[in-house]
C-alpha positions in Angstrom: -27.1 58.2 5.0 -26.4 56.9 8.5 -25.5 58.6 11.7 -22.6 57.3 14.0 -24.1 56.4 17.3 -20.9 57.5 19.1 -20.3 61.0 17.6 -23.5 61.6 15.7 -21.7 62.5 12.5 -23.3 61.6 9.2 -21.4 58.7 7.6 -21.8 56.1 4.9 -24.0 53.2 6.0 -21.5 50.7 4.7 -18.7 51.9 6.9 -17.5 49.6 9.6 -15.5 52.2 11.4 -16.5 55.9 11.9 -14.0 58.1 10.0 -14.6 60.9 12.6 -14.3 59.1 15.9 -13.0 55.6 15.1 -16.0 53.8 16.7 -16.5 50.2 15.6 -19.8 50.1 13.7 -19.7 46.4 12.7 -22.7 44.5 14.0 -22.0 42.2 17.0 -22.0 38.4 16.1 -25.2 36.7 16.9 -24.8 33.8 19.4 -25.4 30.7 17.4 -26.6 27.2 18.3 -23.1 26.0 19.2 -22.4 28.9 21.6 -25.7 28.2 23.4 -24.9 24.5 23.6 -21.5 25.2 25.1 -23.1 27.5 27.7 -25.6 24.8 28.5 -22.9 22.2 28.8 -20.8 24.4 31.1 -23.8 25.1 33.3 -24.6 21.4 33.5 -21.0 20.6 34.4 -20.8 23.3 37.0 -24.0 22.0 38.5 -22.7 18.5 38.6 -19.5 19.6 40.4 -21.5 21.5 43.0 -23.7 18.5 43.6 -20.7 16.1 43.8 -19.0 18.5 46.3 -22.2 18.6 48.4 -22.4 14.8 48.5 -18.7 14.6 49.3 -19.1 17.1 52.2 -22.1 15.2 53.6 -20.2 11.9 53.5 -17.1 13.5 55.1 -19.0 15.0 58.0 -21.7 12.2 58.5 -19.7 8.9 58.1 -17.3 8.0 60.9 -13.7 7.9 60.1 -11.8 4.7 61.0 -9.4 4.9 63.8 -6.1 3.6 62.4 -3.4 2.9 65.0 0.2 3.6 64.1 1.9 0.5 62.9 4.1 -0.1 66.0 1.2 0.5 68.4 -1.1 -1.8 66.4 1.5 -4.6 66.3 2.3 -4.3 70.0 -1.5 -4.4 70.8 -2.0 -7.4 68.6 0.9 -9.3 70.3 -0.5 -8.5 73.7 -4.0 -9.8 72.7 -2.4 -13.0 71.3 -0.6 -13.6 74.6 -3.9 -13.3 76.4 -5.4 -15.8 74.0 -2.5 -18.1 74.7 -3.1 -17.8 78.5 -6.8 -18.7 78.0 -5.8 -21.8 75.9 -3.2 -22.9 78.4 -5.7 -22.6 81.2 -8.2 -24.7 79.2 -5.5 -27.3 78.7 -4.7 -27.5 82.4 -8.4 -28.0 83.2 -9.4 -30.3 80.3 -6.1 -32.1 79.4 -6.5 -30.9 75.8 -6.7 -27.7 73.8 -10.1 -26.7 72.5 -11.2 -28.2 69.2 -12.9 -24.9 68.3 -12.5 -21.4 69.7 -16.2 -21.5 70.7 -15.2 -23.7 73.6 -13.4 -20.7 75.2 -15.3 -17.9 73.6 -16.4 -16.6 77.0 -12.9 -15.9 78.1 -11.2 -15.3 74.7 -13.7 -13.2 72.8 -12.7 -9.9 74.4 -9.0 -10.6 73.3 -10.2 -11.3 69.7 -12.2 -8.1 69.8 -9.2 -6.2 71.3 -7.0 -7.4 68.4 -9.7 -6.3 66.0 -9.6 -2.8 67.5 -5.9 -2.8 66.8 -6.4 -3.6 63.1 -5.8 -7.4 63.4 -7.9 -10.5 62.9 -6.9 -13.4 65.1 -7.6 -16.9 63.7 -7.5 -20.0 66.0 -6.5 -23.3 64.3 -6.5 -26.4 66.4 -3.9 -29.0 65.6 -4.6 -32.7 64.9 -6.0 -34.9 67.5 -3.7 -37.2 69.4 -4.3 -40.3 71.4 -7.7 -40.3 73.0 -9.0 -37.5 70.7 -7.1 -34.8 72.5 -5.9 -31.8 70.6 -2.2 -31.5 71.4 -1.2 -28.4 69.3 -2.7 -25.2 68.2 -1.9 -22.1 66.1 -3.2 -18.6 66.5 -2.6 -16.4 63.5 -2.6 -12.5 63.7 -3.6 -11.2 60.3 -3.4 -7.4 59.8 -6.1 -5.4 58.2 -3.7 -2.9 56.7 -1.0 -3.6 54.1 2.6 -3.3 55.4 1.8 -4.4 59.0 3.4 -7.6 60.2 1.7 -11.0 60.3 2.1 -13.1 63.5 2.1 -16.8 64.4 1.7 -18.2 67.8 1.6 -21.9 68.7 1.6 -23.9 72.0 5.3 -23.2 72.5 4.4 -19.6 73.3 6.9 -18.2 70.8 5.4 -15.5 68.5 6.9 -15.4 65.1 6.4 -12.7 62.5 6.8 -11.8 58.9 6.5 -8.5 57.1 5.6 -10.4 53.8 1.9 -10.2 52.7 1.2 -13.7 53.8 0.3 -15.6 57.0 3.3 -16.1 59.3 4.5 -19.7 59.8 6.6 -21.7 62.2 9.5 -21.1 59.9 9.5 -17.3 60.4 11.8 -15.7 62.8 10.6 -15.2 66.4 10.0 -11.7 67.8 12.1 -10.5 70.7 
């Protein structure tokens, strides 16, 4: 005979439930290999998530975040820098009788304006035109290319008119002028 662990009444050893107190006498299932594997897998997954969260937090706090200008401010800043580059190029033409064949010829005066446009999220690209009589460069183009999608592209040439497009391509002389 067997004694119920809950009420200490003598009961049949084959009983799964005590007839006196109703206690469950069935043996608890033994954790098998699959249960142990699941627990190990869950522990590994939880550890990986904690590690990934730690790395993300370190990156978030350590790496500097880029300063992104609002679209209107970035575009206005780029246009202002392009006008300054135009002034440098016009001054060079007055002195030399030609536009520079490379931007390096006016880098001392123009580099800060190229850097200023870069801070606004724009890359300025100088393209000299073909050489005319006597090897003089008679035309130029300065393109303002945005770093961020959705910002306008700009085009400036020796006429001083800045043209723009919101399409994701370089602006051209056929695009409408800005006002």
